[in-house]
C-alpha positions as CSV (number, residue, x, y, z in Angstrom):
1,M,0.0,0.0,0.0
2,K,1.3,3.4,-0.9
3,I,0.1,6.3,1.3
4,L,0.4,10.0,0.7
5,V,0.3,12.3,3.8
6,P,0.1,16.1,3.2
7,I,1.7,18.1,6.0
8,S,1.5,21.8,6.9
9,K,3.8,24.1,8.7
10,V,2.1,26.2,11.4
11,P,3.0,28.5,14.2
12,D,3.5,26.9,17.6
13,T,0.5,27.7,19.8
14,T,2.7,29.4,22.4
15,S,3.9,31.9,19.8
16,K,2.9,35.6,20.2
17,I,0.9,36.5,17.1
18,A,1.3,39.9,15.4
19,F,0.5,41.5,12.1
20,V,2.3,44.0,9.9
21,D,1.8,46.0,6.7
22,N,-1.5,47.5,8.0
23,N,-2.7,44.1,9.3
24,T,-2.4,42.5,5.9
25,K,0.5,40.2,6.6
26,F,1.4,37.7,9.4
27,S,4.6,38.6,11.2
28,T,7.0,35.7,11.5
29,D,9.4,37.5,13.8
30,N,10.2,35.4,16.9
31,V,7.6,32.7,15.8
32,Q,8.5,29.1,16.2
33,F,7.0,26.9,13.5
34,I,6.0,23.2,13.9
35,M,4.3,20.5,11.9
36,N,0.6,20.8,12.1
37,P,-0.4,18.6,15.0
38,T,-3.3,16.8,13.4
39,D,-1.1,16.0,10.4
40,E,1.6,14.7,12.7
41,W,-0.2,13.0,15.5
42,Y,-3.1,11.4,13.6
43,A,-2.5,11.3,9.8
44,L,1.2,10.5,9.6
45,T,1.1,8.1,12.6
46,K,-1.9,6.2,11.1
47,A,-0.1,5.9,7.8
48,L,2.9,4.4,9.5
49,E,0.7,2.0,11.5
50,L,-0.8,0.8,8.2
51,K,2.6,0.4,6.6
52,E,3.8,-1.7,9.5
53,A,0.8,-3.9,9.5
54,Q,0.5,-4.4,5.7
55,G,3.7,-3.3,4.1
56,G,4.1,-0.5,1.6
57,E,5.4,3.1,1.6
58,V,4.6,6.3,3.3
59,V,5.3,9.6,1.4
60,V,4.8,13.1,2.8
61,I,4.1,16.1,0.7
62,H,4.2,19.7,1.7
63,A,3.4,22.9,-0.1
64,G,5.8,25.6,1.0
65,L,9.1,27.4,0.6
66,A,12.6,26.3,1.4
67,D,12.3,27.3,5.1
68,S,9.9,24.4,5.6
69,E,12.7,21.7,5.4
70,Q,13.0,21.3,9.2
71,V,9.3,20.4,9.4
72,I,9.6,17.9,6.5
73,R,12.7,16.3,8.0
74,K,10.8,15.7,11.2
75,A,8.2,13.8,9.3
76,L,11.0,11.7,7.8
77,A,12.5,11.2,11.3
78,I,9.1,9.9,12.6
79,G,9.2,7.3,9.9
80,A,8.0,8.5,6.4
81,D,10.0,6.9,3.6
82,S,10.4,10.0,1.4
83,A,9.1,13.5,0.9
84,F,8.1,16.0,-1.7
85,R,8.0,19.8,-1.3
86,I,5.9,21.8,-3.8
87,D,7.8,25.1,-4.2
88,M,5.1,27.6,-3.5
89,D,3.8,30.1,-1.0
90,P,0.9,28.2,0.6
91,T,-1.7,31.0,0.9
92,D,-4.7,29.5,-0.8
93,A,-6.3,26.1,0.1
94,Y,-7.6,25.5,-3.4
95,A,-4.2,26.1,-5.1
96,I,-2.6,23.8,-2.5
97,S,-5.2,21.1,-3.1
98,V,-4.7,21.3,-6.9
99,E,-0.9,20.8,-6.5
100,I,-1.3,17.9,-4.1
101,A,-3.9,16.3,-6.4
102,N,-1.7,16.7,-9.5
103,H,1.1,14.8,-7.7
104,A,-1.2,12.1,-6.4
105,K,-2.6,11.4,-9.9
106,T,0.7,10.2,-11.1
107,G,2.1,8.8,-7.9
108,G,0.4,5.4,-7.8
109,Y,-1.1,6.1,-4.3
110,D,-3.8,3.9,-2.7
111,L,-4.7,6.3,0.1
112,V,-4.3,10.0,1.0
113,I,-4.5,10.8,4.8
114,T,-4.8,14.4,5.8
115,G,-5.2,15.9,9.3
116,K,-8.6,17.2,10.2
117,E,-7.5,20.9,9.8
118,T,-4.5,23.2,10.4
119,I,-4.4,24.9,13.7
120,D,-3.7,28.4,12.2
121,Y,-6.6,28.7,9.7
122,N,-8.8,25.9,10.8
123,S,-10.4,25.8,7.3
124,F,-10.9,22.1,7.0
125,E,-10.8,22.4,3.2
126,V,-7.8,20.6,1.7
127,G,-8.8,17.0,2.2
128,G,-12.2,17.3,0.6
129,M,-10.9,19.3,-2.3
130,V,-8.1,16.9,-3.0
131,A,-10.7,14.0,-3.1
132,E,-12.9,15.9,-5.4
133,L,-10.1,16.8,-7.8
134,L,-9.0,13.1,-7.8
135,D,-12.6,11.9,-8.0
136,W,-11.8,9.5,-5.1
137,N,-14.0,8.4,-2.2
138,A,-13.7,10.8,0.8
139,V,-14.4,10.3,4.5
140,A,-13.9,13.1,7.0
141,L,-13.4,13.2,10.8
142,V,-12.2,9.6,10.8
143,S,-11.4,8.3,14.3
144,K,-10.9,4.6,13.4
145,L,-9.8,3.0,10.2
146,D,-9.3,-0.7,9.1
147,I,-8.2,-1.7,5.6
148,A,-8.1,-5.2,4.0
149,G,-8.2,-6.4,0.4
150,G,-8.6,-2.9,-1.1
151,K,-11.6,-2.2,1.1
152,A,-11.8,0.1,4.1
153,T,-14.0,0.5,7.1
154,A,-14.0,3.8,8.9
155,T,-15.7,5.2,12.0
156,R,-16.3,8.9,11.7
157,D,-17.5,11.5,14.1
158,I,-21.0,13.0,13.4
159,E,-23.1,15.3,15.4
160,G,-24.2,13.5,18.5
161,G,-22.2,10.3,17.9
162,T,-20.4,8.3,15.3
163,E,-21.1,6.3,12.2
164,T,-19.3,3.4,10.4
165,V,-18.9,3.5,6.7
166,E,-17.4,1.1,4.2
167,F,-15.7,2.2,1.0
168,S,-13.2,1.1,-1.6
169,L,-9.7,2.4,-2.3
170,P,-8.2,4.7,-3.6
171,A,-9.6,7.2,-1.1
172,V,-8.9,10.3,0.9
173,I,-9.6,10.4,4.6
174,C,-9.3,13.3,7.0
175,A,-8.0,12.1,10.4
176,T,-9.2,13.3,13.8
177,K,-8.5,12.5,17.4
178,D,-8.2,8.8,18.4
179,L,-7.2,7.6,14.9
180,A,-3.6,7.0,16.1
181,A,-1.2,7.8,19.0
182,A,1.5,10.4,18.5
183,R,5.1,9.3,18.0
184,I,8.3,11.0,19.0
185,P,11.3,10.8,16.7
186,N,14.2,8.7,18.2
187,M,17.9,9.2,17.4
188,K,17.9,6.5,14.8
189,G,15.0,8.1,13.0
190,I,16.6,11.5,13.2
191,M,19.9,10.2,11.7
192,A,18.1,8.3,9.0
193,S,16.0,11.3,8.0
194,R,19.1,13.1,6.8
195,T,19.6,10.7,3.9
196,K,16.0,10.1,3.0
197,P,15.0,11.6,-0.3
198,L,13.3,15.0,-0.3
199,T,12.4,16.1,-3.8
200,V,11.4,19.7,-4.7
201,L,8.6,20.0,-7.2
202,A,7.9,23.1,-9.3
203,A,4.4,24.4,-8.7
204,T,2.1,24.1,-11.7
205,G,0.7,27.6,-11.1
206,A,-2.8,26.7,-9.9
207,D,-5.3,29.5,-9.6
208,K,-5.7,31.1,-6.2
209,L,-9.4,31.6,-5.3
210,T,-8.8,33.7,-2.2
211,S,-6.6,36.5,-0.9
212,I,-6.0,38.1,2.5
213,A,-7.8,41.4,3.0
214,S,-6.7,41.8,6.6
215,Y,-6.1,40.1,9.9
216,Q,-7.2,40.9,13.4
217,T,-6.6,39.5,16.8
218,P,-9.5,38.1,18.9
219,E,-11.2,40.4,21.3
220,K,-9.9,40.2,24.8
221,A,-11.9,37.9,27.1
222,K,-14.7,39.8,28.8
223,E,-15.5,39.5,32.5
224,C,-17.7,36.6,33.4
225,K,-20.8,37.1,35.6
226,Y,-21.9,34.2,37.7
227,V,-25.6,33.6,38.5
228,S,-27.0,31.3,41.1
229,V,-28.6,28.2,39.7
230,D,-31.7,29.2,41.7
231,N,-32.0,32.6,40.0
232,V,-33.1,31.9,36.5
233,A,-34.9,35.2,36.1
234,E,-31.6,37.1,36.6
235,L,-29.9,34.9,34.1
236,V,-32.6,35.6,31.5
237,R,-32.4,39.4,32.3
238,L,-28.6,39.4,31.7
239,L,-28.8,37.4,28.5
240,H,-31.5,39.8,27.2
241,E,-30.4,43.2,28.5
242,E,-26.6,42.9,28.6
243,A,-25.5,40.0,26.4
244,K,-28.3,40.8,24.0
245,V,-28.4,37.2,22.7
246,I,-32.1,36.6,23.4
């Protein structure tokens, strides 16, 4: 089985976020970047588990510039066999999806596993668009996956519970919590990652459908008011007169 795992580079959640150029550009000053957690902890780890159980190959792909190599090498250290970097500024989910799909069409892959979403934009778009562009089966929010004989069974999260679906390969799945347990690179993996192939691909110039108008930071948390469980009337009054949500 040959599995493709797209990975993203995102700011560490402890980084202080700031914007420049009249709030139209994210400032990277003093920002530590990491591999997107859902790509690393769930998608990549599940791909490695499938390889260990059934044999095959795990390939990671990343849309980004040369400064992304450290993140890609970490994926190789965790256990991926090889990597591709699409040389582009990853500012639009559709353009990224087109580039990933173009590679997947010719790569002989049986499965693409993405993380649920990135922790910076939280757009939850790339997995679904890649599947549509490939015309492959797609299952989102997968928390359990079993594959045998070219057929897959997945448990996915839905509102109020879960559901189990069966589908054939090739397919794209979007991984979420509980699909796999995170792995930490060991010294052997780190050393091996230095010699594993990392191929740079020229972007095909896919159209970008979005652009950044401006950024803004979230409002500061407002003071909380506590109401006794016995004083429903006061709670209703506050929601109506102050919060203005009813």
